C-alpha positions as CSV (number, residue, x, y, z in Angstrom):
1,M,6.5,-10.9,-18.3
2,T,3.1,-11.1,-16.6
3,S,1.5,-14.2,-15.1
4,F,-2.0,-14.6,-13.7
5,H,-2.9,-16.2,-10.4
6,S,-6.6,-16.6,-9.7
7,I,-8.1,-15.7,-6.4
8,G,-11.7,-15.8,-7.4
9,N,-12.4,-19.4,-6.5
10,Q,-9.9,-20.2,-3.8
11,Q,-11.1,-20.3,-0.2
12,S,-9.2,-20.5,3.0
13,T,-10.0,-22.7,6.0
14,E,-11.3,-19.5,7.8
15,Q,-13.5,-18.5,4.8
16,R,-15.2,-21.9,4.7
17,V,-16.1,-21.5,8.3
18,R,-17.1,-17.8,8.2
19,Q,-18.6,-17.6,4.7
20,R,-21.5,-15.2,4.5
21,P,-24.1,-14.8,1.8
22,V,-23.4,-11.8,-0.5
23,E,-25.5,-9.7,-2.8
24,R,-24.6,-8.0,-6.1
25,R,-24.7,-4.3,-6.2
26,P,-23.6,-1.6,-8.7
27,L,-19.9,-0.9,-8.8
28,R,-19.8,2.6,-7.4
29,S,-20.1,3.5,-3.7
30,P,-21.7,6.8,-2.7
31,W,-18.5,7.8,-0.9
32,R,-16.0,6.1,-3.2
33,W,-12.6,7.6,-2.4
34,R,-9.6,6.5,-4.5
35,R,-6.1,8.0,-4.2
36,S,-5.8,8.3,-7.9
37,P,-4.3,11.4,-9.6
38,A,-7.6,12.2,-11.3
39,L,-9.5,12.3,-8.0
40,L,-6.7,14.4,-6.4
41,L,-7.0,16.9,-9.2
42,M,-10.8,17.0,-8.7
43,T,-10.4,17.4,-4.9
44,A,-7.9,20.3,-5.5
45,A,-10.3,22.0,-7.7
46,L,-13.2,21.6,-5.4
47,L,-11.4,22.4,-2.2
48,S,-8.8,24.9,-3.9
49,A,-7.4,-1.2,25.5
50,M,-7.8,-4.1,26.7
51,P,-5.8,-5.5,29.7
52,A,-2.9,-7.6,28.5
53,P,-2.9,-11.3,29.5
54,S,0.0,-12.4,31.6
55,Q,2.3,-15.1,30.5
56,T,4.6,-17.4,32.5
57,Q,7.2,-19.7,30.9
58,I,7.5,-22.9,32.8
59,T,10.3,-25.1,31.3
60,P,10.7,-24.9,27.5
61,P,13.5,-27.1,26.2
62,P,14.9,-26.1,22.8
63,I,13.2,-27.4,19.7
64,D,15.2,-28.8,16.7
65,R,15.8,-25.9,14.4
66,S,16.2,-28.2,11.4
67,L,12.4,-28.1,11.3
68,A,12.6,-24.5,10.2
69,N,11.3,-23.7,6.7
70,Q,9.1,-26.9,6.8
71,T,5.5,-27.2,7.5
72,V,5.2,-29.2,10.7
73,P,2.1,-31.4,11.1
74,I,0.6,-30.7,14.4
75,A,-2.3,-32.2,16.3
76,V,-4.4,-30.1,18.7
77,P,-6.9,-32.1,20.8
78,Y,-9.8,-30.2,22.3
79,P,-8.6,-28.6,25.6
80,T,-9.0,-30.2,29.0
81,L,-11.5,-28.1,30.9
82,N,-11.4,-27.8,34.7
83,A,-14.8,-26.4,35.7
84,V,-14.7,-24.2,32.6
85,P,-17.8,-24.6,30.2
86,A,-16.9,-25.4,26.6
87,A,-19.1,-22.5,25.4
88,A,-16.7,-20.1,27.2
89,I,-13.6,-21.0,25.1
90,T,-14.7,-22.7,21.8
91,D,-15.3,-19.6,19.8
92,E,-13.1,-17.2,21.7
93,L,-10.0,-19.3,22.1
94,F,-10.0,-22.7,20.4
95,G,-11.3,-21.5,17.1
96,P,-8.9,-18.6,16.7
97,L,-6.0,-20.7,17.8
98,T,-6.6,-23.5,15.2
99,R,-7.2,-20.9,12.5
100,D,-3.9,-19.2,13.4
101,L,-2.0,-22.5,13.2
102,A,-3.6,-23.2,9.8
103,I,-2.4,-20.0,8.2
104,S,0.9,-19.8,10.1
105,G,3.0,-21.2,7.2
106,V,4.9,-23.2,9.9
107,F,2.3,-25.7,11.0
108,S,-0.4,-27.8,9.3
109,L,-3.3,-29.2,11.3
110,V,-3.7,-32.9,11.5
111,P,-7.2,-34.3,12.0
112,L,-7.5,-36.6,15.0
113,P,-9.7,-39.6,15.5
114,P,-12.8,-39.0,17.6
115,G,-12.7,-40.0,21.3
116,A,-10.7,-39.4,24.3
117,G,-7.1,-40.4,25.1
118,I,-5.2,-38.6,22.4
119,T,-1.6,-39.6,23.2
120,P,1.6,-38.8,21.3
121,E,1.4,-42.3,19.9
122,V,-2.1,-41.8,18.6
123,A,-1.1,-38.4,17.1
124,K,1.9,-40.0,15.4
125,R,-0.3,-42.6,13.8
126,A,-2.5,-39.8,12.5
127,G,0.5,-38.2,10.9
128,A,1.4,-35.5,13.4
129,Q,5.0,-34.7,14.4
130,Q,3.9,-32.4,17.2
131,I,0.9,-32.4,19.6
132,L,-0.3,-29.4,21.5
133,Y,-2.2,-30.0,24.8
134,L,-4.2,-27.2,26.4
135,S,-5.6,-27.2,29.9
136,I,-7.9,-24.4,31.0
137,A,-9.1,-23.5,34.4
138,Y,-10.3,-20.5,36.4
139,S,-7.9,-18.6,38.5
140,A,-10.7,-18.1,41.0
141,P,-13.7,-20.3,41.9
142,A,-16.1,-20.6,39.0
143,P,-19.2,-18.3,39.1
144,S,-22.0,-19.7,41.2
145,S,-25.7,-18.8,41.4
146,S,-25.1,-16.8,44.6
147,T,-26.3,-13.3,44.6
148,A,-23.2,-12.1,46.4
149,P,-20.9,-9.9,44.2
150,Q,-18.0,-11.9,42.8
151,A,-14.9,-10.8,41.0
152,S,-14.8,-11.9,37.4
153,P,-12.6,-14.9,37.2
154,E,-9.6,-15.0,35.0
155,F,-8.6,-18.0,32.8
156,V,-5.4,-19.9,33.2
157,I,-4.2,-21.7,30.2
158,E,-1.5,-24.3,30.3
159,A,0.0,-25.0,26.9
160,R,2.4,-28.0,26.4
161,L,3.9,-29.1,23.2
162,Y,5.3,-32.6,22.7
163,D,6.8,-34.4,19.7
164,S,5.6,-37.7,18.5
165,T,8.0,-39.5,20.9
166,G,6.5,-37.8,23.9
167,V,9.4,-35.3,24.5
168,S,8.3,-32.0,25.7
169,G,9.2,-29.0,23.5
170,L,7.4,-26.1,25.1
171,A,5.4,-25.5,28.3
172,R,3.9,-22.2,29.2
173,S,1.2,-20.7,31.2
174,Y,-1.1,-17.9,30.1
175,R,-3.5,-15.9,32.2
176,G,-6.1,-13.3,31.4
177,P,-9.8,-12.3,31.5
178,A,-12.5,-13.5,29.2
179,A,-12.1,-10.5,27.0
180,A,-8.5,-11.5,26.4
181,L,-9.1,-15.1,25.3
182,T,-8.7,-14.5,21.6
183,R,-5.6,-12.4,22.2
184,M,-4.2,-15.3,24.3
185,A,-4.9,-17.6,21.4
186,H,-2.9,-15.3,19.1
187,I,0.0,-15.1,21.7
188,I,0.1,-18.9,22.1
189,V,0.5,-19.5,18.3
190,S,2.9,-16.6,18.0
191,D,5.1,-18.3,20.7
192,L,4.9,-21.6,18.9
193,V,5.9,-20.0,15.6
194,R,8.8,-18.2,17.3
195,Q,9.9,-21.4,18.9
196,F,10.3,-23.1,15.5
197,N,11.7,-20.4,13.3
198,G,12.9,-17.7,15.6
199,K,10.3,-15.1,14.5
200,P,6.8,-14.3,15.8
201,G,3.8,-14.6,13.6
202,I,1.5,-11.8,12.4
203,F,-1.3,-12.8,14.8
204,L,-1.0,-9.7,17.0
205,T,-0.8,-7.2,14.1
206,Q,-3.5,-4.7,13.3
207,I,-5.1,-3.3,10.2
208,A,-6.4,0.2,10.0
209,F,-9.2,1.0,7.6
210,V,-12.1,3.3,6.8
211,S,-15.8,2.4,7.3
212,D,-19.1,4.2,6.9
213,R,-21.0,1.7,9.1
214,D,-21.9,4.5,11.6
215,G,-22.8,7.1,9.0
216,H,-19.7,9.1,8.0
217,P,-16.5,7.4,6.8
218,E,-14.2,7.2,9.9
219,I,-11.0,5.4,10.8
220,Y,-11.3,2.0,12.4
221,L,-8.8,-0.7,13.6
222,M,-9.2,-4.5,13.6
223,N,-7.1,-7.6,14.3
224,Y,-5.3,-9.3,11.4
225,D,-8.1,-11.8,11.1
226,G,-10.9,-9.2,11.2
227,G,-11.7,-9.5,14.9
228,N,-12.2,-6.7,17.4
229,Q,-13.2,-4.0,15.0
230,R,-13.4,-0.6,16.7
231,R,-13.7,3.0,15.7
232,I,-10.9,5.5,16.7
233,T,-12.0,8.8,15.0
234,F,-15.1,10.8,15.7
235,H,-15.0,13.8,13.4
236,N,-18.6,13.1,12.1
237,S,-17.2,13.9,8.7
238,I,-15.2,12.1,6.0
239,S,-12.0,10.7,7.3
240,V,-9.9,8.5,5.0
241,L,-6.5,7.1,4.1
242,P,-5.0,6.0,7.5
243,S,-1.3,5.1,7.7
244,W,0.6,3.6,10.6
245,S,3.7,5.0,12.2
246,P,6.8,2.7,12.2
247,D,6.3,1.9,15.9
248,D,2.5,1.2,15.4
249,E,1.6,3.7,18.1
250,R,0.1,6.4,15.9
251,L,-1.7,6.9,12.6
252,V,-1.8,9.8,10.2
253,Y,-4.9,10.3,8.0
254,T,-6.9,12.9,6.0
255,S,-10.2,14.4,7.3
256,F,-12.7,16.9,5.8
257,A,-13.9,17.9,9.2
258,R,-13.1,21.6,8.5
259,K,-14.5,21.5,4.9
260,T,-10.9,21.2,3.7
261,T,-8.4,18.4,3.4
262,D,-6.4,18.3,6.6
263,M,-3.9,15.8,7.9
264,Y,-4.3,14.5,11.5
265,I,-2.2,12.3,13.7
266,V,-3.9,10.2,16.4
267,N,-2.8,7.6,18.9
268,R,-3.9,4.0,18.1
269,N,-6.4,4.3,21.0
270,G,-8.0,7.4,19.4
271,G,-6.5,9.9,21.8
272,G,-3.9,12.6,21.4
273,R,-5.2,14.0,18.1
274,I,-3.3,16.8,16.5
275,R,-3.7,18.6,13.1
276,L,-0.7,19.2,10.9
277,N,-0.9,22.8,9.7
278,T,0.9,22.9,6.3
279,G,-0.4,26.1,4.8
280,L,-1.2,24.2,1.6
281,N,-4.6,23.9,-0.1
282,L,-4.5,20.1,-0.4
283,N,-3.2,17.7,2.3
284,T,-3.8,14.0,1.7
285,S,-2.2,10.5,1.2
286,A,0.1,11.0,4.2
287,T,2.5,8.2,5.2
288,F,5.1,8.0,7.9
289,S,8.8,7.5,7.2
290,P,10.1,4.2,8.7
291,V,13.0,6.2,10.1
292,G,13.1,9.7,11.6
293,H,10.1,11.9,11.9
294,D,9.2,12.8,8.3
295,I,5.8,12.4,6.7
296,A,5.4,12.2,2.9
297,F,2.1,13.5,1.6
298,V,0.3,15.1,-1.4
299,G,-0.1,18.8,-1.3
300,S,-0.8,21.7,-3.6
301,V,-0.5,25.4,-3.7
302,A,-2.3,26.4,-6.9
303,G,-4.2,23.3,-7.8
304,N,-1.3,21.1,-8.9
305,P,-0.8,18.1,-6.6
306,D,2.9,17.4,-5.7
307,I,4.8,15.3,-3.2
308,Y,5.9,17.1,0.0
309,L,7.6,16.2,3.2
310,I,6.8,17.6,6.6
311,R,8.0,16.6,10.1
312,D,5.4,15.0,12.4
313,D,5.5,18.1,14.6
314,G,4.4,20.3,11.6
315,T,7.8,21.8,10.9
316,N,10.3,21.7,8.0
317,L,7.9,21.6,5.1
318,R,9.6,20.9,1.7
319,R,8.5,20.1,-1.8
320,L,10.0,17.1,-3.6
321,T,8.3,17.2,-7.0
322,T,7.9,20.3,-9.2
323,T,6.6,19.1,-12.6
324,S,3.3,20.3,-14.0
325,S,1.8,16.7,-13.9
326,I,-0.3,15.3,-11.1
327,E,1.8,13.4,-8.5
328,S,0.1,11.3,-5.8
329,T,0.2,8.3,-3.4
330,P,3.7,8.5,-1.9
331,E,5.0,5.4,-0.1
332,W,8.3,5.0,1.7
333,S,10.7,2.1,1.1
334,P,11.5,0.0,4.2
335,T,14.9,1.7,4.6
336,G,13.4,5.2,4.2
337,R,15.9,6.0,1.5
338,Q,13.4,6.0,-1.4
339,I,9.8,7.0,-2.0
340,S,7.5,5.5,-4.6
341,F,4.7,7.7,-6.0
342,T,2.2,7.9,-8.9
343,S,2.8,10.4,-11.6
344,G,1.0,11.3,-14.9
345,R,4.1,12.8,-16.4
346,S,4.2,10.1,-19.1
347,G,0.6,10.7,-20.1
348,T,-1.1,8.0,-17.9
349,P,-0.7,7.3,-14.2
350,Q,2.4,5.2,-13.6
351,I,4.6,4.2,-10.7
352,Y,7.9,6.1,-10.1
353,V,10.6,5.9,-7.5
354,M,12.8,8.8,-6.2
355,D,15.3,9.3,-3.5
356,S,13.9,10.5,-0.2
357,E,15.0,14.1,-1.0
358,G,13.4,14.1,-4.5
359,A,16.4,13.2,-6.6
360,N,17.0,10.4,-9.1
361,V,13.4,10.0,-10.3
362,R,12.8,7.0,-12.5
363,R,9.7,5.2,-13.8
364,I,9.4,1.6,-12.8
365,S,5.9,0.5,-14.1
366,F,5.5,-0.2,-17.8
367,E,2.8,-2.9,-18.1
368,G,-0.7,-1.6,-17.9
369,E,-2.1,1.8,-18.9
370,W,-3.0,2.8,-15.4
371,N,-0.9,2.0,-12.3
372,D,-1.4,3.5,-8.8
373,D,-1.3,2.9,-5.0
374,A,2.1,1.3,-4.7
375,S,3.1,-0.5,-1.5
376,W,6.6,-1.9,-0.7
377,S,7.2,-5.4,0.6
378,P,9.0,-5.5,4.0
379,D,12.2,-6.7,2.4
380,G,12.1,-3.9,-0.2
381,E,12.3,-6.3,-3.1
382,S,8.7,-6.0,-4.4
383,L,6.0,-3.5,-5.0
384,A,2.3,-4.3,-4.9
385,Y,0.0,-1.8,-6.7
386,T,-3.3,-1.3,-8.4
387,S,-3.2,-1.9,-12.2
388,R,-6.0,-1.6,-14.7
389,V,-6.5,-4.8,-16.6
390,D,-9.2,-5.2,-19.3
391,G,-11.1,-2.3,-17.8
392,R,-11.0,-3.5,-14.2
393,F,-8.5,-2.6,-11.4
394,Q,-6.5,-5.6,-10.2
395,I,-3.5,-6.1,-8.0
396,R,-0.1,-6.4,-9.7
397,I,3.1,-7.5,-7.8
398,M,6.4,-6.5,-9.4
399,S,9.9,-7.7,-8.4
400,L,12.2,-4.7,-8.1
401,V,15.1,-7.2,-8.7
402,T,14.0,-8.6,-12.0
403,G,11.4,-6.1,-13.2
404,Q,8.9,-8.9,-13.8
405,S,5.3,-8.6,-12.6
406,R,2.3,-10.8,-12.1
407,I,-1.4,-10.0,-11.7
408,I,-3.4,-11.3,-8.8
409,A,-6.8,-11.6,-10.5
410,G,-10.2,-11.8,-8.8
411,E,-13.8,-10.9,-9.2
412,G,-14.7,-7.2,-9.4
413,S,-12.1,-4.5,-8.8
414,N,-9.3,-5.2,-6.3
415,E,-7.4,-2.2,-5.2
416,Q,-5.0,-0.5,-2.6
417,P,-2.9,-3.6,-1.7
418,G,-0.6,-3.6,1.3
419,F,1.8,-6.2,2.7
420,S,1.7,-7.9,6.1
421,P,4.7,-7.2,8.2
422,D,6.2,-10.6,7.4
423,G,5.5,-10.1,3.6
424,R,3.5,-13.3,3.3
425,F,0.0,-11.7,3.0
426,L,-1.7,-8.9,1.3
427,V,-4.7,-6.8,2.5
428,F,-6.8,-5.0,-0.1
429,Q,-10.2,-3.6,-0.9
430,S,-12.6,-5.2,-3.4
431,N,-16.1,-4.6,-4.6
432,R,-16.6,-8.2,-5.7
433,T,-19.8,-8.5,-3.7
434,G,-21.2,-5.2,-4.9
435,K,-20.0,-3.4,-1.8
436,W,-16.4,-2.3,-1.0
437,Q,-15.0,-4.6,1.7
438,I,-11.5,-5.4,3.1
439,Y,-9.9,-8.8,2.2
440,R,-6.8,-10.7,3.1
441,A,-4.9,-13.1,0.9
442,R,-1.6,-14.8,0.5
443,V,0.8,-13.0,-1.9
444,D,0.2,-15.8,-4.4
445,G,-3.5,-15.0,-4.4
446,S,-4.7,-18.0,-2.4
447,D,-6.6,-18.2,0.9
448,V,-8.8,-15.2,0.2
449,L,-10.7,-14.1,3.3
450,P,-13.2,-11.3,3.7
451,L,-12.5,-9.3,6.9
452,T,-15.3,-6.8,7.0
453,F,-19.1,-7.2,6.4
454,V,-20.9,-4.2,7.9
455,G,-21.3,-1.1,5.8
456,E,-18.6,-0.3,3.2
457,N,-15.0,-0.6,4.1
458,K,-11.9,0.7,2.3
459,D,-8.3,2.1,2.6
460,P,-6.7,-0.8,4.5
461,D,-3.2,-0.3,6.0
462,W,-1.4,-3.1,7.8
463,S,0.6,-2.3,10.9
464,K,4.4,-2.3,10.4
465,K,5.9,-4.2,13.3
466,M,5.9,-7.9,14.2
467,P,4.9,-7.8,17.9
């Protein structure tokens, strides 16, 4: 059974704030790179840190856990500023903090009446069950007009949460430089979410992607909300298909720097780069095992792409598939016991699953004539993948428990989905504006948010851990 959930006309709170004008362009990109079996065959033939803010817990009494699994109405008055200009914190801290709360799935923001004196009683009348007070000051005297050299002041943020009766539920202090204000906002909301449901939010997670904004397609990282985009590879060649290690400290990717497809491993800060020497003609679509040190990838010896494993130190190469069909896009299950992949053995590209050593191969996609780019949900119960629908590529989510699937439909083509570490969101690439860009949406297709705007951006991969 297939159901449709539209994402074409739904906007998140963030998107309404950050909406940009778009232009229509032709479908294809000059460097369009898909991980499809057809492209792999063509390729085979052609190629034969920022200081962390400190945090001090003051006195946090326990919060009623019966509120878990409910959306808690919360009011957040504008912070009290002690010699700190509003311009210093509005965009860098208050905006990200309220956006994090709005998409947390734990809290819902309550509008407050204008004016000063927002007390718990006022917040209660507005419909809030919780109220978060923020007080911000400098840790050193505020900058003056003096020409004498001064150390850059740090910000000290006091966050206090009260319920509608005035009982304190959380009180913590956060400290860091101006460059860390947005990260502090993410940490504050993550702490609030953890206080209510025992788990942190996704606000400190990262998304790896490919961008051609500086000329050649290279690997970049960004925050979960699209902030702090930075380049980490500098091959000055085509580098594509980044994939995170299970500890989020490294990435593996494919580069054409040596005029062949080679796999590289790099630290998240761009250092420590090594090349994996496999001895094969094709090396691409690499992905780390969530356990151990294996990497699954697509390789070929005589022009036929197959699924291989290799250790992250370049040893113990072994081949998992041996059919004459094209195999591609391996992806590990969360337990590391299974690998999904795309195969053309049935005549069209379809999703298959096998044990991690290549045994017990079975086809699992049967709806749609072309299915590719599978990604596992963190609980291992669902797969999200690219499916051709009415001539366009869309995102299909299939339950591995029931076998039922649904299409997340949107404008243009929407491809290469990946789950957030908590399983509540998807990241994917779409050409709905005429250029390939990275988007984020909830797994039901709502709250669609563009994350990139400069150049063309593709191949997103969400980090694996919940910090």
